[in-house]
C-alpha positions as CSV (number, residue, x, y, z in Angstrom):
1,M,0.0,0.0,0.0
2,M,2.8,2.4,0.9
3,L,4.6,1.7,-2.3
4,K,1.6,2.5,-4.4
5,R,1.2,5.9,-2.6
6,H,4.8,6.8,-3.2
7,I,4.6,5.9,-6.9
8,E,1.4,7.8,-7.4
9,A,2.9,10.9,-5.6
10,A,6.0,10.6,-7.8
11,I,3.8,10.5,-10.9
12,G,2.0,13.6,-9.7
13,D,5.3,15.4,-9.2
14,I,6.4,14.5,-12.7
15,D,3.1,15.6,-14.2
16,R,3.4,19.0,-12.5
17,L,7.0,19.3,-13.8
18,I,5.8,18.5,-17.3
19,A,3.0,21.1,-17.1
20,L,5.4,23.8,-15.8
21,T,8.0,23.1,-18.4
22,K,5.3,23.3,-21.2
23,R,4.2,26.6,-19.8
24,D,7.9,27.8,-19.8
25,I,8.1,26.8,-23.5
26,E,5.0,28.9,-24.2
27,A,6.5,31.8,-22.2
28,I,9.7,31.6,-24.2
29,K,7.7,31.7,-27.5
30,A,5.7,34.8,-26.2
31,T,9.0,36.4,-24.9
32,Q,7.6,36.4,-21.3
33,H,10.9,35.3,-19.7
34,E,9.9,36.5,-16.3
35,K,7.3,33.8,-16.0
36,M,10.0,31.2,-16.3
37,S,11.8,32.6,-13.2
38,D,8.5,32.5,-11.4
39,H,8.3,28.7,-12.0
40,L,11.9,28.1,-11.0
41,R,11.2,27.7,-7.2
42,E,8.2,25.5,-7.8
43,K,10.2,23.3,-10.2
44,E,13.1,23.0,-7.6
45,A,10.6,22.0,-4.9
46,L,9.0,19.4,-7.2
47,I,12.4,18.0,-8.1
48,H,13.4,17.8,-4.4
49,A,10.0,16.1,-3.6
50,F,10.5,13.6,-6.4
51,E,14.0,12.7,-5.3
52,N,12.7,12.1,-1.7
53,R,9.9,9.9,-3.1
54,K,12.3,8.0,-5.3
55,S,14.4,7.3,-2.1
56,L,11.3,6.1,-0.3
57,L,10.4,3.9,-3.3
58,N,13.9,2.4,-3.4
59,A,13.9,1.8,0.4
60,E,10.5,0.0,0.0
61,L,11.8,-2.2,-2.8
62,V,15.0,-3.0,-1.0
63,E,13.0,-4.0,2.1
64,R,10.8,-6.3,0.0
65,T,13.8,-8.0,-1.7
66,R,15.6,-8.3,1.7
67,K,12.6,-10.1,3.2
68,E,12.3,-12.5,0.2
69,P,15.7,-12.5,-1.6
70,D,15.0,-15.5,-3.9
71,K,12.0,-13.8,-5.5
72,G,12.1,-11.3,-8.4
73,L,10.3,-8.0,-8.5
74,D,7.7,-9.5,-10.8
75,V,6.7,-11.7,-7.9
76,L,7.2,-9.2,-5.1
77,L,5.1,-6.5,-6.8
78,D,1.4,-6.9,-7.4
79,K,-0.1,-6.1,-10.8
80,E,-1.2,-2.6,-9.9
81,E,2.3,-1.7,-8.5
82,Q,3.9,-3.0,-11.7
83,L,1.5,-0.9,-13.8
84,L,2.2,2.2,-11.7
85,L,5.9,1.7,-12.1
86,E,5.5,1.4,-15.9
87,K,3.3,4.6,-15.8
88,L,6.1,6.3,-13.8
89,K,8.7,5.2,-16.4
90,K,6.5,6.6,-19.3
91,R,6.0,9.9,-17.5
92,L,9.8,10.2,-16.9
93,M,10.4,9.6,-20.6
94,K,7.8,12.3,-21.4
95,L,9.5,14.7,-19.0
96,K,12.8,14.0,-20.7
97,K,11.3,14.8,-24.1
98,V,9.7,18.1,-22.9
99,N,12.9,19.1,-21.2
100,R,14.8,18.5,-24.4
101,K,12.4,20.8,-26.3
102,F,12.7,23.4,-23.6
103,A,16.6,23.2,-23.7
104,R,16.5,23.8,-27.5
105,Y,14.6,27.0,-27.0
106,V,16.9,28.1,-24.1
107,V,20.0,27.5,-26.1
108,S,18.6,29.3,-29.2
109,I,17.6,32.3,-27.1
110,S,21.0,32.3,-25.4
111,E,22.8,32.2,-28.7
112,F,20.7,35.0,-30.0
113,Y,21.4,37.2,-27.0
114,N,25.1,36.4,-27.1
115,T,25.3,37.3,-30.8
116,M,23.5,40.6,-30.2
117,L,25.8,41.4,-27.3
118,D,28.9,40.6,-29.5
119,R,27.5,42.9,-32.3
120,V,26.7,45.8,-29.9
121,F,29.9,45.5,-27.9
122,A,32.8,44.4,-30.1
123,L,35.2,42.4,-27.8
124,D,38.9,41.8,-28.3
125,S,39.4,38.1,-28.6
126,S,42.6,36.3,-28.1
127,G,42.1,32.6,-28.1
128,Y,39.5,31.6,-25.6
129,E,39.6,34.8,-23.6
130,K,37.6,37.9,-24.4
131,T,38.6,41.2,-23.1
132,T,36.8,44.4,-22.5
133,P,35.4,46.3,-25.5
134,K,37.6,48.8,-27.2
135,P,36.3,52.2,-26.3
136,A,36.0,53.4,-29.9
137,S,34.1,50.3,-30.9
138,I,31.2,51.1,-28.6
139,L,30.6,54.3,-30.4
140,K,31.3,53.0,-33.9
141,V,28.4,53.3,-36.3
142,S,28.2,51.5,-39.6
143,A,26.7,53.5,-42.5
């Protein structure tokens, strides 16, 4: 019973993370970047909660296998627990996919801003190091 509750709670955490990340993607598209920072604390709390639940899940599974070491998880878990674990796995895969999409947007925006910054403030570049802008280059206007 306890295992089912932990799995269901973990699925709820993942579902909320997916929803927040999708909202963040929409915020990026609408150039409402401040909304993403609003979600940051909530996401961090959800990640922390998920990690705690994952530890509780692991402890429960270890306890079951300790009590009956010659039985596999397919025997130790009832059908509903197995289905819930499969559902959790699918949700984690969905979160991974949504996070990848989010990361692509973040990288694109970051590259855009870095390019704009480099164009506005020409930096001296020597190898991997960039130094402060040349004073004259800040005021330089191309006609």
